[in-house]
C-alpha positions as CSV (number, residue, x, y, z in Angstrom):
1,X,11.1,-6.8,21.1
2,X,10.1,-3.2,20.9
3,X,7.3,-1.5,18.9
4,X,7.8,1.5,16.7
5,X,6.8,3.3,13.6
6,X,8.8,3.6,10.4
7,X,9.6,7.2,9.8
8,X,11.2,6.8,6.4
9,X,12.7,4.2,4.1
10,X,14.9,5.0,1.1
11,X,14.5,2.3,-1.6
12,X,17.7,3.5,-3.3
13,X,20.0,3.1,-0.4
14,X,18.0,0.4,1.4
15,X,18.2,2.2,4.7
16,X,15.4,3.5,7.0
17,X,14.6,5.1,10.3
18,X,12.2,3.9,13.0
19,X,10.8,5.8,15.9
20,X,10.7,3.4,18.9
21,X,8.1,3.5,21.6
22,X,10.9,4.5,23.9
23,X,11.2,7.8,22.1
24,X,14.5,7.0,20.4
25,X,15.2,6.7,16.7
26,X,16.8,3.6,15.2
27,X,18.4,3.0,11.9
28,X,17.8,-0.2,9.9
29,X,19.0,-1.8,6.7
30,X,16.6,-3.3,4.2
31,X,18.1,-6.7,5.0
32,X,16.6,-6.5,8.5
33,X,13.1,-6.3,7.0
34,X,11.1,-9.5,7.4
35,X,7.7,-8.5,6.0
36,X,6.2,-8.9,2.6
37,X,6.7,-6.1,0.2
38,X,8.7,-3.0,1.2
39,X,8.7,-1.0,4.4
40,X,6.7,2.2,4.2
41,X,6.4,5.3,6.3
42,X,3.9,5.3,9.2
43,X,3.9,1.4,9.2
44,X,3.8,-0.1,12.7
45,X,6.6,-2.5,13.4
46,X,8.2,-4.8,16.0
47,X,12.0,-4.9,16.1
48,X,14.9,-5.7,18.3
49,X,16.8,-2.7,19.5
50,X,20.6,-2.8,19.5
51,X,22.0,0.6,20.6
52,X,20.9,2.8,17.7
53,X,20.1,0.1,15.2
54,X,16.9,-1.9,14.7
55,X,17.3,-5.6,14.0
56,X,14.8,-8.1,12.8
57,X,12.1,-5.6,11.8
58,X,8.6,-7.1,11.4
59,X,5.4,-5.4,10.4
60,X,2.6,-5.4,13.0
61,X,-0.7,-6.7,11.9
62,X,-4.0,-5.4,13.2
63,X,-5.5,-6.9,16.3
64,X,-7.7,-9.5,14.5
65,X,-5.1,-10.2,11.8
66,X,-7.1,-8.7,9.0
67,X,-6.3,-5.7,6.8
68,X,-8.6,-2.7,6.6
69,X,-9.1,-3.3,2.9
70,X,-9.2,-6.7,1.2
71,X,-7.2,-7.1,-2.0
72,X,-9.6,-9.6,-3.5
73,X,-12.5,-7.3,-2.9
74,X,-10.5,-4.5,-4.5
75,X,-9.6,-6.7,-7.5
76,X,-13.2,-7.7,-8.0
77,X,-14.4,-4.1,-7.8
78,X,-11.7,-3.1,-10.3
79,X,-12.6,-5.9,-12.7
80,X,-16.4,-5.4,-12.6
81,X,-16.8,-1.7,-11.8
82,X,-13.3,-0.4,-12.5
83,X,-14.6,1.8,-15.4
84,X,-16.4,3.9,-12.7
85,X,-13.4,3.9,-10.3
86,X,-15.4,2.1,-7.5
87,X,-12.3,0.2,-6.4
88,X,-10.5,3.5,-5.8
89,X,-13.2,4.7,-3.4
90,X,-13.2,1.4,-1.7
91,X,-9.4,1.8,-1.1
92,X,-9.9,5.3,0.2
93,X,-8.4,7.0,-2.8
94,X,-11.2,9.5,-3.6
95,X,-9.0,11.7,-5.9
96,X,-8.2,8.7,-8.2
97,X,-11.8,7.5,-7.9
98,X,-13.1,10.8,-9.1
99,X,-10.7,10.9,-12.1
100,X,-11.8,7.4,-13.1
101,X,-15.5,8.1,-12.5
102,X,-15.4,11.2,-14.7
103,X,-13.3,9.4,-17.4
104,X,-15.8,6.5,-17.3
105,X,-18.9,8.6,-17.4
106,X,-18.0,11.4,-19.7
107,X,-15.1,9.8,-21.7
108,X,-17.5,8.2,-24.1
109,X,-17.6,11.5,-25.9
110,X,-14.0,11.0,-27.0
111,X,-13.9,7.2,-26.7
112,X,-10.2,7.2,-25.7
113,X,-10.7,8.1,-22.0
114,X,-13.2,5.2,-21.5
115,X,-10.8,2.8,-23.1
116,X,-7.9,4.1,-20.9
117,X,-9.9,4.0,-17.7
118,X,-11.1,0.4,-18.4
119,X,-7.6,-0.7,-19.3
120,X,-6.2,0.8,-16.1
121,X,-8.9,-0.9,-14.0
122,X,-8.1,-4.3,-15.7
123,X,-4.4,-4.0,-15.1
124,X,-5.0,-3.0,-11.5
125,X,-7.3,-5.9,-10.9
126,X,-4.6,-8.3,-12.2
127,X,-1.9,-6.6,-10.0
128,X,-4.2,-6.9,-6.9
129,X,-4.8,-10.6,-7.5
130,X,-1.2,-11.5,-8.0
131,X,0.3,-9.7,-5.0
132,X,0.3,-10.9,-1.4
133,X,-1.9,-9.5,1.3
134,X,1.2,-8.0,3.0
135,X,2.4,-6.3,-0.2
136,X,-1.1,-5.0,-1.0
137,X,-1.4,-3.5,2.5
138,X,2.1,-2.0,2.5
139,X,1.8,-0.6,-1.0
140,X,-1.8,0.6,-1.3
141,X,-3.1,0.9,2.2
142,X,-0.2,2.0,4.4
143,X,1.9,3.2,1.5
144,X,-1.1,5.2,0.2
145,X,-0.2,4.5,-3.4
146,X,-3.1,5.5,-5.7
147,X,-2.1,4.1,-9.1
148,X,-0.2,1.0,-10.2
């Protein structure tokens, strides 16, 4: 096994590139991915090197086996304080957090922005609860996705 970092993954073609710890680049097919969710750029992985191909690609977990951000905590924050965008700040998405905060605080003037912000927060809380820890981590933490 070798460690490396995903450089890119194209969802359309199902192909990606990994930079191995040996300094070489390896191609891999989506069928070689053995993690939850989809592979994302800058994700640390273990893989078997075969000439220029990466086989049996697995995501690497943190040293203690925990994710930096907990999906259940994010879901609870989205459900109870989502109208203020607190879950976005928790997930280190300050731009999205500010948008939701401003919409929640000042949107009452037009009513529609408050309803929209609360609806987005509700949908996101449901999404967070229904996905796996691996998918949440790959999509929102390592994948840096801000919105559903």
